[in-house]
C-alpha positions in Angstrom: 0.1 -0.1 0.0 1.2 3.5 -0.8 0.2 6.9 0.7 1.3 10.3 -0.8 0.6 13.4 1.3 1.0 16.7 -0.5 1.7 19.9 1.4 1.7 23.4 -0.2 3.6 24.8 2.7 6.7 22.6 2.3 6.0 21.5 -1.2 7.1 17.9 -0.7 6.1 14.3 -0.9 6.0 12.1 2.0 6.3 8.7 0.7 6.0 5.7 3.3 6.5 2.0 2.6 4.4 -0.2 4.7 3.6 -3.3 2.5 6.6 -5.2 4.0 9.0 -4.1 6.6 12.8 -4.2 5.7 13.4 -6.6 8.3 13.1 -4.3 11.4 13.2 -1.3 9.4 10.2 1.0 8.4 11.6 3.4 5.7 10.1 6.8 5.4 10.9 9.2 2.5 10.6 12.9 2.0 11.5 14.6 -1.3 10.5 17.3 -3.8 9.8 14.6 -6.4 9.1 11.0 -6.0 8.6 8.4 -8.9 7.6 4.9 -8.6 8.2 2.4 -11.6 7.5 -1.2 -10.5 10.0 -2.0 -7.6 12.2 1.2 -8.3 11.6 4.4 -6.3 13.3 7.4 -7.3 13.5 10.4 -5.3 14.9 13.7 -6.3 15.6 17.0 -4.6 16.3 17.4 -0.8 15.8 13.8 -0.3 15.5 12.6 3.4 15.0 9.0 4.4 14.8 7.8 7.8 14.1 4.7 10.0 14.7 3.5 13.6 18.3 2.7 12.5 19.3 5.1 9.8 19.1 8.7 8.9 20.0 9.4 5.2 20.0 12.5 3.0 21.0 13.3 -0.6 20.2 15.0 -3.8 19.2 12.0 -5.4 17.9 8.5 -4.1 17.2 5.2 -5.9 15.5 2.5 -3.9 15.0 -1.1 -4.9 12.3 -2.5 -2.8 12.8 -5.9 -3.9 16.5 -6.2 -3.2 16.3 -3.8 -0.4 19.2 -1.7 -1.9 19.6 2.0 -1.9 21.8 4.2 -3.9 22.4 7.8 -3.1 23.9 10.6 -5.3 25.5 14.0 -4.4 25.7 15.5 -0.8 25.2 12.2 0.7 24.9 12.0 4.4 24.3 8.8 6.4 23.8 8.7 10.3 23.6 5.2 11.8 22.4 4.5 15.3 22.6 8.3 16.0 26.5 7.7 16.5 28.3 7.0 13.4 27.9 9.8 10.7 29.3 9.6 7.2 29.3 12.1 4.1 30.3 11.3 0.7 29.6 11.9 -3.0 28.1 8.5 -3.7 26.7 5.8 -1.4 25.6 2.2 -2.0 23.6 0.8 0.8 22.3 -3.0 1.0 19.8 -3.0 4.0 19.3 -6.4 3.8 23.1 -7.4 4.2 24.3 -4.3 6.2 26.7 -3.4 3.4 27.7 0.2 2.5 29.9 1.4 -0.1 31.0 5.2 -0.3 33.5 7.4 -2.1 35.0 9.6 -1.2 33.7 9.7 2.3 34.0 11.5 5.7 33.2 9.5 8.7 32.6 11.1 12.1 32.1 9.2 15.5 30.2 11.6 17.7 30.9 10.4 21.1 34.6 10.3 20.6 34.9 13.1 18.2 37.1 11.1 16.0 36.7 11.8 12.3 38.6 10.2 9.1 38.4 11.3 5.5 39.1 8.4 3.1 39.0 7.7 -0.5 36.6 5.1 -0.3 34.9 3.2 2.4 33.2 -0.2 2.2 31.1 -1.4 5.2 30.0 -5.1 5.7 28.2 -5.8 8.9 29.8 -4.0 11.7 33.3 -3.3 10.0 34.1 -0.4 7.8 37.2 -0.6 5.5 38.6 2.8 4.7 41.2 3.3 1.9 43.8 6.2 2.1 42.3 7.9 5.1 43.2 10.7 7.4 42.3 10.3 11.1 42.0 13.2 13.8 39.7 14.7 16.3 40.8 18.2 15.6 39.4 20.8 13.4 38.5 19.2 9.9 39.9 21.9 7.7 43.2 22.3 9.5 43.8 19.8 12.1 46.6 20.3 14.6 47.5 16.6 14.5 46.5 13.9 12.2 47.2 10.3 11.5 47.5 9.3 7.8 47.1 5.6 6.7 47.4 3.7 3.6 44.3 1.8 4.8 42.2 1.3 8.2 39.2 -0.5 9.2 36.7 0.5 12.0 34.8 -2.0 14.1 31.5 -0.2 15.0 30.5 -2.8 17.4 33.7 -3.2 19.4 34.4 0.5 18.9 38.0 -0.1 17.8 40.2 1.3 14.8 43.1 -0.3 13.1 45.4 1.9 11.0 48.2 0.4 8.8 51.3 2.2 7.7 50.4 5.1 10.4 52.2 8.4 9.8 51.6 11.0 12.7 51.5 14.6 11.5 51.7 17.9 13.4 50.0 20.3 10.7 51.8 19.1 7.7 55.2 18.0 9.3 55.6 14.1 9.7 57.0 13.3 13.1 56.3 9.6 13.6 55.8 6.3 11.8 54.3 2.9 12.9 53.5 0.1 10.7 50.4 -0.6 12.8 48.5 1.5 15.2 45.2 0.5 17.1 43.1 2.4 19.4 39.4 2.5 21.0 36.9 5.1 20.2 35.2 4.7 23.7 36.1 4.1 27.4 35.4 0.3 27.7 38.1 -1.6 29.5 39.9 -3.8 27.2 43.2 -5.3 26.8 46.0 -3.0 25.1 49.0 -0.7 25.6 48.8 2.3 28.1 50.9 5.4 27.7 54.7 4.5 27.4 57.4 6.6 29.5 60.2 7.8 27.7 63.3 9.5 29.3 66.9 10.2 29.7 69.4 11.2 32.3 73.2 11.4 32.3 73.8 8.9 35.1 70.8 6.4 34.1 70.8 6.9 30.3 67.9 6.3 28.2 64.6 5.1 30.0 61.7 3.3 28.4 58.7 1.8 30.3 55.8 0.5 28.4 52.7 -0.6 30.3 50.5 -3.5 29.2 46.9 -3.7 30.2 45.1 -7.0 30.2 41.3 -7.1 30.9 40.1 -10.7 30.5 36.9 -10.3 32.5 34.8 -7.5 34.1 35.9 -8.2 37.6 39.6 -8.5 37.2 42.6 -7.1 35.1 46.4 -7.1 35.0 49.0 -4.5 34.3 52.5 -5.3 33.3 55.0 -2.7 33.2 58.5 -3.6 32.1 61.2 -1.0 32.1 64.7 -0.4 31.1 67.3 2.1 32.0 70.3 1.8 29.7 73.1 2.6 32.1 71.4 1.5 35.3 69.6 -2.0 34.8 66.3 -3.4 34.0 63.0 -4.8 35.8 59.5 -5.1 35.6 56.4 -4.3 37.9 53.0 -5.8 37.8 49.6 -4.8 39.1 46.7 -7.0 39.7 43.0 -6.1 40.5 40.2 -8.4 41.5 36.8 -7.8 42.7 35.5 -11.0 44.1 32.2 -9.5 45.3 30.3 -6.2 44.8 31.5 -5.2 48.4 35.3 -5.9 47.8 38.3 -5.3 46.1 41.8 -6.9 45.9 45.0 -5.0 44.5 48.3 -6.8 44.4 51.4 -5.0 43.1 55.0 -6.5 42.9 58.2 -5.7 41.1 61.8 -6.6 40.5 64.9 -4.4 39.4 68.3 -5.6 38.6 71.2 -3.0 39.0 74.4 -3.2 36.8 77.4 -3.4 38.6 78.9 -0.3 37.4 76.0 1.7 38.4 75.8 0.1 41.8 79.3 0.8 42.6 79.2 4.3 41.5 76.3 5.1 43.6 77.2 3.1 46.4 73.9 1.2 46.6 73.3 -1.2 49.2 71.6 -4.0 47.0 72.2 -5.1 43.4 68.4 -6.3 43.3 65.2 -4.4 44.5 62.1 -6.3 45.0 58.9 -5.9 47.0 55.2 -6.9 47.3 52.0 -4.8 48.2 48.7 -6.3 48.9 45.6 -4.3 49.5 42.3 -6.0 50.3 39.0 -4.5 51.6 35.6 -6.2 52.1 32.5 -5.4 53.7 29.6 -7.7 54.9 31.7 -10.8 55.0 29.6 -12.7 57.7 27.2 -10.0 58.7 23.6 -10.8 57.2 21.6 -8.2 59.3 20.7 -4.6 58.2 21.8 -3.4 61.6 25.0 -5.4 61.6 28.2 -4.6 59.7 31.5 -6.0 59.3 34.6 -5.5 57.1 38.1 -6.2 56.6 41.0 -3.9 55.4 44.5 -5.3 54.6 47.5 -3.4 53.6 50.7 -5.5 53.4 53.8 -3.6 52.1 57.0 -5.7 51.9 60.4 -4.6 50.3 64.1 -5.2 50.7 64.8 -1.4 50.2 63.4 2.0 49.4 64.5 1.7 45.7 61.6 -0.7 45.1 59.4 2.3 45.5 61.6 4.9 43.8 62.0 2.9 40.7 58.1 2.3 40.2 57.2 4.9 37.6 53.4 4.8 38.6 54.1 5.6 42.3 56.6 8.3 42.5 53.9 11.0 43.7 53.4 8.9 46.8 56.9 8.5 47.9 57.7 10.5 51.0 60.9 10.7 53.2 59.4 8.7 56.2 61.6 5.8 56.9 59.2 3.3 57.9 57.0 1.5 55.8 53.7 0.3 57.4 51.7 -2.8 57.0 48.2 -3.1 58.6 45.2 -5.5 59.0 41.9 -4.2 60.4 38.8 -6.3 60.8 35.6 -5.1 62.6 32.2 -6.3 63.5 29.5 -3.8 64.6 26.2 -4.0 65.9 23.9 -1.5 67.6 25.1 -2.6 70.9 28.5 -3.8 70.4 31.6 -3.3 68.6 34.5 -5.8 68.2 37.9 -5.3 66.2 41.1 -7.0 65.5 44.3 -5.0 64.4 47.8 -5.7 63.4 50.7 -3.4 62.4 54.0 -4.3 60.9 56.8 -1.8 60.3 59.7 -2.2 58.0 62.5 0.4 59.0 64.2 1.0 55.6 67.0 3.0 57.3 68.2 0.0 59.4 70.0 -3.1 57.8 68.0 -5.2 60.1 64.4 -4.9 61.3 65.1 -6.9 64.5 64.8 -3.9 66.7 61.8 -2.2 65.2 58.9 -2.5 67.6 55.7 -4.4 66.0 52.0 -4.2 67.0 51.0 -7.6 66.4 48.1 -8.2 67.4 45.6 -5.8 68.8 42.0 -6.8 69.9 39.3 -4.4 70.9 35.6 -5.0 72.5 33.2 -2.2 73.2 29.8 -2.2 74.7 27.9 1.0 73.5 26.2 3.3 76.2 23.4 1.8 77.9 21.2 3.1 80.9 21.7 1.5 84.3 18.7 1.7 86.6 18.0 5.5 86.1 17.2 7.6 83.1 20.4 9.4 82.0 22.6 7.1 83.8 25.0 5.6 81.2 27.6 3.1 81.2 29.8 1.3 78.6 32.6 -1.0 78.8 36.1 -1.1 76.7 38.4 -3.9 76.6 41.9 -3.9 74.8 44.8 -6.1 74.2 48.1 -5.0 72.7 51.1 -7.2 71.8 54.1 -5.0 71.2 57.0 -7.4 69.8 60.4 -7.5 68.2 63.3 -9.9 68.0 65.7 -7.7 69.9 64.6 -5.1 72.7 62.0 -4.8 75.3 58.4 -6.1 74.3 55.2 -5.7 76.4 51.7 -7.3 76.3 49.2 -4.6 77.6 45.9 -5.3 78.9 43.4 -2.5 79.4 39.7 -2.6 80.8 37.8 0.6 81.0 34.4 1.2 82.5 32.9 4.8 82.3 29.8 5.6 84.1 28.0 8.8 83.5 25.1 10.9 84.5 23.9 14.2 82.8 20.8 16.4 83.2 19.4 19.4 81.3 18.6 22.3 83.6 17.3 26.0 83.4 14.8 25.1 80.6 17.3 23.1 78.7 19.8 26.2 78.6 22.3 24.2 80.5 23.4 20.5 81.0 25.4 19.3 83.9 27.0 16.0 84.3 29.5 13.8 86.0 31.5 10.8 84.8 33.5 8.2 86.7 35.8 6.2 84.6 37.8 3.4 86.1 40.9 1.9 84.0 42.8 -1.2 84.7 46.0 -1.6 82.9 48.4 -4.5 83.0 52.0 -4.4 81.4 53.8 -7.7 80.9 57.5 -7.1 79.9 60.1 -9.2 78.5 63.2 -9.5 76.1 65.2 -6.3 77.4 68.1 -5.7 75.5 70.0 -4.7 79.0 70.9 -7.8 80.6 71.5 -6.1 84.0 68.1 -4.5 83.8 65.3 -6.6 85.4 61.7 -5.4 84.6 58.9 -6.0 86.9 55.5 -6.3 85.3 53.4 -3.3 86.1 49.7 -2.9 87.2 47.9 0.5 87.1 44.3 1.0 88.2 43.3 4.6 87.9 40.0 6.2 88.4 39.1 9.4 86.7 36.1 11.6 88.0 35.1 14.2 85.4 32.6 17.0 86.2 31.1 18.6 83.1 28.6 21.4 82.3 27.8 23.2 79.0 25.3 24.8 76.9 24.1 24.3 73.2 22.5 27.5 71.9 21.1 28.5 68.6 19.5 31.9 67.6 18.1 32.6 64.0 18.3 36.2 62.6 17.1 37.7 59.4 19.7 36.4 57.1 21.8 34.0 59.1 21.8 31.5 62.1 24.3 31.8 65.0 25.0 28.7 67.0 27.3 28.5 70.2 28.4 25.6 72.3 30.2 26.2 75.7 31.6 23.5 77.7 33.8 23.0 80.8 35.4 19.9 82.4 37.4 19.1 85.6 39.1 15.9 85.7 40.5 14.3 88.8 42.6 11.1 88.2 43.8 9.0 91.2 45.9 5.9 90.8 44.1 3.5 93.1 47.2 1.0 92.5 50.6 1.4 90.9 52.9 -1.7 91.0 56.0 -2.5 89.0 57.7 -0.6 86.3 55.5 2.1 84.9 56.8 4.7 82.5 56.5 8.4 84.0 54.9 6.9 87.1 57.2 4.6 89.1 60.1 4.9 86.6 61.3 8.5 86.2 64.1 10.3 84.1 66.8 9.4 87.0 66.7 5.8 85.9 67.7 6.6 82.3 68.0 3.2 80.8 64.6 1.9 81.9 63.1 5.3 81.3 64.3 5.2 77.7 63.2 1.7 77.2 59.8 2.0 78.6 59.0 5.2 76.7 57.6 3.0 73.8 54.9 2.0 76.4 53.4 5.3 77.8 51.0 5.2 80.7 48.0 7.4 81.5 49.2 10.4 83.3 47.8 11.2 86.6 47.4 15.0 86.6 44.3 16.9 87.4 43.1 18.8 84.5 40.5 21.7 83.7 39.5 22.1 80.0 37.3 25.1 78.9 35.9 25.1 75.2 34.0 27.4 73.0 32.7 26.6 69.5 30.5 29.0 67.6 29.6 29.2 64.0 27.5 31.4 61.6 25.4 29.9 58.9 23.4 31.3 55.8 19.6 31.0 56.9 18.7 29.8 53.4 21.5 27.6 52.3 22.8 26.5 55.8 26.0 27.0 54.4 28.7 27.7 57.1 30.2 31.1 56.7 32.5 31.3 59.8 33.6 29.0 62.5 35.5 30.0 65.7 36.8 27.7 68.4 38.6 28.3 71.6 40.1 26.2 74.3 42.2 26.5 77.5 43.7 23.5 79.4 44.9 23.9 83.0 47.0 21.1 84.3 47.9 20.6 87.9 51.6 19.7 88.5 53.2 17.2 91.0 52.8 19.8 93.9 49.2 20.1 92.9 49.8 23.6 91.6 47.5 24.6 88.7 49.4 25.6 85.6 47.7 27.3 82.6 48.8 25.2 79.4 47.5 25.3 75.8 45.3 28.2 74.9 44.1 27.4 71.4 42.3 29.8 69.0 41.1 28.6 65.6 39.2 30.5 63.2 37.9 29.4 59.6 36.1 31.6 57.1 34.3 30.3 54.2 33.7 32.8 51.4 32.5 32.7 47.6 36.2 32.2 46.6 37.5 29.8 48.8 38.2 29.5 52.5 41.0 30.7 55.0 41.8 29.2 58.5 44.3 29.9 61.1 45.1 28.1 64.4 47.4 29.3 67.2 48.2 27.5 70.4 50.0 29.6 73.2 51.3 27.9 76.2 50.7 29.9 79.2 53.2 28.2 81.3 56.0 28.6 78.7 54.8 32.1 77.7 55.2 31.5 74.1 53.3 30.2 71.0 54.1 26.4 70.6 52.0 25.8 67.6 50.4 27.6 64.7 49.2 27.1 61.3 47.5 28.8 58.4 45.5 27.4 55.5 44.2 29.1 52.6 42.3 28.2 49.4 41.3 30.9 46.8 39.8 30.7 43.2 38.9 33.8 41.3 38.2 33.8 37.6 41.3 32.1 36.1 43.3 32.3 39.2 43.7 29.4 42.0 46.0 29.5 45.0 46.3 26.8 47.8 48.9 27.7 50.4 49.6 26.6 54.0 52.0 27.1 57.0 52.8 24.9 60.0 55.1 25.4 63.0 55.5 23.6 66.1 58.0 24.4 69.1 59.8 22.0 71.7 59.9 23.3 75.2 61.2 22.0 78.4 57.7 21.8 79.7 56.8 18.2 80.7 53.3 18.6 79.2 54.6 19.7 75.7 55.5 16.6 73.5 56.0 18.8 70.4 59.2 18.8 68.3 60.7 21.7 66.5 59.1 21.9 63.2 58.4 24.6 60.5 57.3 24.3 56.8 55.1 25.8 54.2 53.4 24.6 51.0 52.2 26.7 48.0 50.2 25.6 44.9 49.1 28.1 42.5 47.9 28.2 38.8 46.6 31.0 36.4 44.7 30.6 33.1 46.7 32.8 30.9 44.3 32.0 27.8 41.5 29.8 26.6 43.4 26.7 26.6 46.7 27.7 28.5 47.4 27.6 32.2 50.7 28.1 34.2 51.3 27.0 37.6 54.0 26.9 40.5 54.1 24.5 43.5 56.6 24.2 46.3 57.0 22.4 49.6 59.6 23.8 52.1 60.9 22.6 55.4 62.0 25.7 57.2 63.5 24.0 60.2 65.8 22.0 58.0 66.2 24.6 55.3 65.1 21.8 52.9 63.1 22.2 49.8 61.2 18.7 49.4 59.4 19.6 46.1 59.5 22.6 44.0 58.2 23.1 40.3 56.7 25.0 37.5 54.0 23.7 35.2 52.5 24.7 31.8 49.4 22.9 30.5 47.9 23.2 27.2 44.3 21.7 27.1 42.8 21.9 23.5 39.8 20.3 22.4 41.7 17.5 20.6 45.0 17.4 22.6 46.6 18.0 26.0 50.4 18.9 26.7 51.5 19.0 30.3 55.1 20.3 31.0 56.6 20.2 34.6 60.0 21.2 35.7 60.4 19.7 39.1 63.1 19.6 42.0 62.3 16.8 44.3 64.0 14.9 47.2 63.9 11.2 46.8 65.1 8.8 49.4 67.3 5.9 49.0 69.5 3.2 50.9 73.1 3.3 50.2 76.3 1.8 51.7 78.8 4.1 53.5 81.6 3.4 55.8 80.1 2.3 58.9 77.1 0.5 57.3 73.9 1.0 55.5 72.9 4.8 55.5 69.2 6.0 54.7 69.8 9.3 52.7 68.2 11.4 50.1 69.3 13.1 47.1 67.9 16.1 45.1 66.8 15.7 41.5 65.9 18.1 38.7 63.5 16.6 36.3 61.5 17.7 33.2 58.4 15.7 32.7 56.2 16.0 29.5 53.0 14.2 28.9 51.3 14.6 25.6 47.7 13.3 25.0 46.1 13.2 21.5 42.5 13.0 22.5 41.1 10.4 22.6 43.6 8.0 21.0 46.3 8.1 23.8 49.7 9.8 24.2 53.4 9.6 25.4 54.9 10.5 28.8 58.6 11.7 28.9 61.0 12.2 31.8 64.4 13.9 31.4 66.6 14.1 34.5 68.4 17.5 34.2 70.7 16.9 37.6 71.2 14.6 40.3 72.8 16.1 43.4 75.0 14.3 46.1 73.1 12.7 48.9 72.1 14.9 51.9 
């Protein structure tokens, strides 16, 4: 059956074929002139044909209904599945066999912005074969970069392009050749090569690292990262990720690197081989099957023979610090509305030591907690805490510490809920069992400490709305009175003082609860926007008063903290002034600011050590700075720095240039950084660090990939 609908307004003819559907296609046709002769439909003038799958337009269209074949002439446009778009002078379309032939052709993949211009294109099912093509995602008239090929094919189902005899051009200049190059046009996880790293340094020579990503299934993948440093050595790293359930993730990383003898002797490195293993696993709802019950495990195991295992990994340099200890840990918890249980372990590797035998380990730890419950009276609350800690090592004093704590509290609101008062009594039992002292002439007696702390508390939580904002204020005061009911054996700072130097030094790893009376006064107030409830300003003040051994009150830390949130970021500052020392013992400032094309993040931190027994701070002072400015539409520059003022040491300093165009991105960095390493010096192994000046360059051709380059300008002597 055929229907022709004429319209004077658009002066066109709508031709709809309904006698039989072309497989699942219902083709509708619009043109100025339509002529039908037997099984042949000819449309001329502003021809548009569309179906659920195709949109076609041309100056002329000839359709064979019996063979389900279309021929389109002049200004041909074909869009399939609203994704792949082609333009050509001529097209042959076999709807029955999904065959399309076009010449010359312009093909555009809208999600990826990839386009190709080819002499001829032949599509069979999901494969489009392209002859003599140019591929790019830049401007079609004058692309910044393009890949020119002798031939290519595009799998529209797998979203993958294979290019043969590929030449990379920047403008009209050829810069690189590959006999074969393949890349995806979507972000689906798939097996393939990732960004390579190319580099050079005078001491290590040429550097090449090429990651290979393998994705056999949706729930696991593997990354292999071989590398070669021409004058230094060779090695490989591997990453494995596996999701064994929707609530879990396993990550394993391992690596090995072999040093060349000449390089090892020159740099006086301790080891000729560097290797290690990292295992991270987390999972929730392992055995819990109730909505109110939760459990989970988090494991992070880090094993290595020296710090070079980390510094040689191209994927983890940003995470490397100068901390000498590497921590592994295991945490498991089970939580219910009434009870909490946890099991923990921590294992440390001291990379600055040849042997780890004197490093104190925390294996295992157990924690049981009973949440607050009422006892006899309303507002009479109690809870129970039980802990076990095992501090162990091969050489040196070890201890098993048992702790049982039972707090009992009562609170009541008074004065029409404007004020609350309360009292808490907390009894704590600690048992210290010592062994394995390195001082053979020292005999440690197991310690027992039973302490009772009575706390009197009062405070007020107030809120007042105004026309445009809300003001909240919290005031609190507490008076803590500890009393040692029993103190037997060797207890750090209680029965063993500084006069017993060797014992005092060894027992410092197992601190006890101090028995000083304290008064704490705090104020916390904030101002919020009344409509958005966004915090505008937060101000905190606190003052601690500690009674010394002569029961004389001493004003200690007075803390003042202010944070202001504004439309362009925030600024905060904290000052802690010790009344007894009459000086500032801690101060910090943090600022984040964004205005139009300018961003700034800066911070300053300082602590000071004093002779005050109640001040355990060390002398530290540092600042950090990170700023960037967008100088043009696609161009931005930046500067960043971390500086240790106390040690007059610049941990990291760099300048950055980023060019982010629609079709390519270039990130350039010139950076000075401190990298730790273990080396052999007279007297044994030494943990030191050296300063490197490195040029980093990352070029991305969107969306096909890119290259990462690293050039070491200088490498200063160890510090």
